[in-house]
N, C-alpha and C positions, 0 to 999 in steps of 0.2 A: 794111166802106162808104166809098162814097167821095161826099163830098159836096163839090159845083163852083157855086161863086161868080163869078157874073161880073155885068154891072154893060148893067142896058138902058133907055135912055130916061133916063138917073139915078137909078136906082131897082139896089139890090143886086136878084141873086136868085140863087131854090138850086135846086141840081137833083140828082139823086140819081141811079146805075148808071152809067151809057157816056158818056159826051159826048164829043163829037170833038173836038180843038183849037180853039180860039178864041182871035182877039184880043181878046177882053171880058172874058177869065175873069183873074180874079186871085190865085185862092187855092182850091185842091184841097188836100179835108182826107180823108185816109186815117185811118178808124178800123177797128184791129184790121181788116186787109184781108185777102182772100184774095190767094194766087198768081195766081190767075188776073186781080185784077182790079187787081193789083202790076205785069204784065207789061201788061195794057193801060195806064193811066196812063206807064209808061218805052215804050209804043211812041208813043203819040197826043203825047205831050211834048219827048222825045230826051232822055231823063233817066235815070240811074241811080241809083233810091234802095239808101237805105244796108239793109245786112244785123241780120239782130237782132244779131252776133256785133261791129258794126263801130259799131253805135249803144251799146253798154252799155261800147265800150270805154277806159276812164279818161286813158289817156294824153291829154298835151292836146292834140297831133297833129292826135287823130282828133276832137278837139270842134271844132274850125274849120279845115274847106277850101277855099281861093279857087283860082279858076284866071279863065281869060282871062273867060270868060261866065258864069261856074257859084259860088255860095259854096255851101259846106257846110254845116249847126253842127248837134251833137248835148248837150240838152242833160236836168239830169235834172233832173224832177217829185219834190217831195219828196208823200208819199201818207201821211198820218196816222193808224195803228194803235192805239187806246188811245193810249198816254202815247207810242209810239215812231215814230216817222218810217221811211223803204225809199224807196231813188229810182225810180222809174219813167224809163224812157230816153222821149225826144220827141225825135226828127228834125226837119232842118228843109231846105226846097230853096231857093235864088232862082237864077231864071233867065228871063230876058227878062223882068223885072216880074210874074211869078209865084210865088207864095209855096202848095210843098206839102208842106204836113205829115203824119208818120208819128206813131201812137201808137196802144197798143194797150188804153187806160183811158179814161175821159170826166175832167177837168178844170173846176175854174170857171173857172181863167184862157178858155179854149175858149166855158163858156158864157154866158161874162161877153160874151165879142165875138163870140159868132152874137146877145147879143143886144143890143149896141150896132147892129150893122148890118144891123140891122130899124128901128133909130131915122133919125125925118129927119135931123138932126146930124153922123150920123156918115157920112161919106161915103169910103172910102179911094180915095185915086188910083191903087193900085198891092198890087201883095206887100208890098213895102216897110212899106207903111205898115200892113201887117195885122200881119207878123212885130212892129213895133216899136209897136201896141197888145199885143201878147198877152204881150209882155217884160214893157211898161210896167202890164199889171194882173197878170203874175206876180209884180211886185214890192210891190207892192204887198198881194197876198196873203200874201208873205214874210214882210210890215212886221207885219199881223197875225197870223203864227202868233208873233213877238219879242213883241207884245205882251200874248198869250195868256199863254206862257211870263213875264215880267215879272208881271205876275199871280200865277203857279200860285208864283213866289219868294219877291213878298210875302206871301202867303197862310205859306207854308211860315214864315220870318221872324217872323209875329206867335206861329204858333203854339208855337215856338221859345222866345217872349218868352215866355208864358206859361205852358207846361207846363217845369216843373224838371225833371223824367223823362226825360231823352231815351227811345229809344225805336228799332227799326231799323229800323221803319220810314219815318223821317224819313229816314236815311240814303242809302233806295233811293229814295227820291223824291227827294231829290239827286245822286243819280248818275242815275237817268235824265232827269233836267232838263239835267244837265253831256250826255249823249251830246245831246243833242234839241238843244241852243245848238249844240253839234259840226255838227252836222248840216246846222244850219240857213245857219252858216257858214261850211262847203267849197259847202253850192249858191248861197250867192250872191258866194262868189268867182267860180265857173263863170262867174254874167249878167257881174263886174266885165271878167274876160276877153273876152269873146267882147263887150262891149261895146265896150274897147280896140283888139279885132282891127278893129270894126264901123268906128271911126274909122280907122284907117287904109286902109280901101278905097277907092279907086275908085269901086266900080259902085254906093254909097249918095249917093244926092241931097245935095248941103251944104247944103240946106233944112232936111235931117233931121238936121244936125250937135248944131245948138243943143236940139235933143230931146234925143237923145243924151250929151251933155252935162249938162244939169237928170238923166238916168237916173244916168249913174254919180256923181252927187252924193249922189244917192239911195243909191245901192248904198252907196254910202259910210256913211253918216249910220247904216243899218240894221246895218257888219258893226263900224261905232264898237258902236251900242248892244247886238248881243252881246257885244261885252267884256266891256263891264259888266255884261253879266248870270255872264258869264261866273266874271268878278273878284265879284259877289256871292256864288253856290255857292261859289265858293274859302272865304269869309270862312264862311259858312256851315257850311259843313263843317269847317271849324278850330274855329268853336265847338262844333258836335255836337263834335268828338271831344275837344276843353276840357271840354265835360258828362260826360263820358263816367270821365275822366280824375279830374274832383272829386269824382263820384258813387263812382269806386274809392278814391279817397286817403281819404273821407269813411269808406265800407267799412272799407276799411284801416286805422282812425285808429280807428276803434268795439274792432275784436277788440285792437286793441295796448290802447286802455284796460282793455279788462277783460278780460289775460291779465295786465296791471299790478298789476291792483287785486287779484286774485284770488294776487298774488306771496309779500304779510307771511304771510296768514292758511296758505298751502301751507307756507310755513316754519317758523310753529311750528306746523304738523302735523304735520310733519317730526321736527322739535324733541322731539316728546313719543313720535313714535314709536319714537326708538331703544331697542335693548334693552339697556340701563346698567341694573342690577341696584339702584342709590343715585341715586334722582330727589325732590328733599325732594316735591313737588306729588302725586306716585302714591298716595300712600298717608293725602293730605286728601282728609277731604270736601271742601272747597268746589273742588278743583283742577279735575274738566270745569266749573264753570262759569267758573271763572277761567283757563281756556284756549279757552272759546268765547268769549268777552266781548272781552278780548285778539287774538281771530281779525276778531271784527264790530270793535273800534276800532282796527284798522291797516286794516282794507279804507275805513271811511268815514272816516279822517282821509288816506287815500289818493286819496279822492275827492271829497272836500273841496281840496287840494290841487291837482287837476286844475280845480276849478271855478275858481277863482281864479286861477289860471293863462291861464284861456277855453281851455283845449283840448276842453271838450267842449261 
């Protein structure tokens, strides 16, 4: 599907299907387009759209390409799937003040921009304005993602402070949040590079520079926040491992104490189990109770000694 946005009598209008080149068109949005729709746009507006392979390349040189009359940008938008994120490529081409976007899925940033275009207050001048609006909206959504991760980190921290018995699920949650934080950070760094490249571009009007500077500051603050979240996750991970070590040490300590407590009775039983012919207590009626009492007394004294030393 292809949506065309153009100005008519200071009102934004939307048309779908096949529209010929018009000076009033400022945005062409291709949503999971067919090969025929791509060829039609390329023919009508004299552009070469990105292929799927080009849009998915990870090299920085393929993320931003600028010629004398055209800017090509490839960005990854995060898609949340349960507790994980995956990247979905979105391509942008700015030529003759017309923005051409190419995507396979619906994104909240595009839906929000569609909604803004229907309002009276938002009247874009050209495709540059739409691109910056999309990017700004996406940065706001990135901030929301970071806030949600921060809330989850706080919840895990409170849970660990209440639960003295750490479990495997808590460590898996921490690991998942670390991966999500890394994915968001990489995505934000990508936007920071694009904004820095646009600041150096001669195709963007100077009146947009101030807006881009503000967006770069916002991106920088988001990166600081992701760094803080990652430090908190590392702290929680170290705390979890420390609790696990303490629990293991406690179990080992209990086994060690039990072993030591039973050592004196074992020694006494071993002594009376030796096969010597002459042992004074063996032929006495009180011999067996004496040996049992001696074993109980030795264990009790050992236990009292451990308690006095506060080893238990």
